[in-house]
N, C-alpha and C positions, 0 to 999 in steps of 0.2 A: 601427555608427555612423550609417549612412545612415538607419536607422529613426528614430533620435533626431532627425536633421535633418528628416526627413519630418514627424514629429509637430510639431516646432516650426514648420515652414512651414505646416502645416494648422491652426495655433493650437490644437492638442490638448494637454491636460495631459500633461506628461512624467512618468511614474511608472515605478518599477522593474518593477512587474508589467505595466504597459501596454507597456513596451518589450519585455519577455520574450515576451509574447503576440504582439505585432506582428511580432517577428523569428522567432517560432516556435522559441525556444531555452529551455533550462532556466533556472529562476529564479536559480540560483547563478551563472550565467554573467554576468548583468548586474551582479553585485556584484564581479566579477573586477577586478583592478588594470588601470587604463587605461579600461575600459568604465565603471566606477563614476564616475570623475572626469568623464567626458564627459557622463554623465546628470546628475550634480549640477550641472555648469556650465550645462546646458540648463535645468534647473529654476530655477537662480538667475536666468538671463536672463529667464525667464517671471515672475519675481517671487514664486516660491513658496519656502517654507522648504525647507532641505535635508532629506534623509530621516532625519536624526538624531533626529527626534521633538520637537525644540525648537519651542515655539510663540511666535510674536511677540506674540500677544494671545489673547483668549478664543475668537476665531473660528477654525474649522478651515480649513486650506488647501483649495482647490477640488479638488486632485488626490486628497485622501483619500477623498472619496465614491466616486470612480471606482475607486480602489485597493480599497476595501472591497467594492464591488459585484463587481469581478473576482475577488477572493479568495473571496467567498461562492459565486460561480458555479463556481469551480474546486473548492472543497470539496464542493459538491453533486455535481459530476461524479465526484470521487474516491470519495465515499460510494456512488454508484450502481455504480461499478466494483467496489468492495469487495463489495457485495451480489451482483453477477453472479458474481464469483469464488467467493464462499462457496457460492452455489447450484451452481456447476459442481463444486466439491469434494464437496458432498453427493451430487450425481448420480453422480459417479465412485465414491464409496464405496458407494453403493447398488448400482451395477452390479457392483462387486467382490463384495459380499455375496450378490447374486443368483446369482453364478457357483457358489457353494456351494449346490447345490440340496438340497431336503429329503432326497432319496434318498441323496446323498453323505454328508450329516450322519448319517442313520440308519445307514448302513453303518459309518461311523467310530465311532458310539456302540456298535454291536454288537462291533466289534473291541476297543474299550477294555474293554467288559464281559467279553469272553472272556479278555483279558489279565489283568484284575483277578481273575477266578475262578481262573485258573491260578496266579497269585501266592498267593492265599489257600490253595489246595490244597497248594502246595509248602511253605507256611509251617506247615501243620498236620501234615505227614508227618514222622515221626521220621528223624533222620539215621542213615545206616547206621553200624554199629559199625566202628571202625577196627581193622585187624589189625596186631598188632605182631610 
């Protein structure tokens, strides 16, 4: 609540995104009951339309430009973070694959080939006659 009052005192546009950033809280928190009403009241006092999206005329409210800029900045940051996380996953998978060296894989192929040959040999051998 003090962040909203501070923005009003500094004559800064009060937006939900701006309040969330200034207070360093999650975006959903500024829409929580009690907080939302306080922000909407401050927006109303500043002469801006409520966050409902209704327009008084063809002109956009001043806070929308700031809100748009902050959201674009946040989206850019999130895209960069996604890129970093994808790269980390790729590196991790690469390291896991590198742990299986060529020698280990060659040994495993040899084992499987021997097992396969043994299976083929046992399949071609006649079954012993049963004694009654």
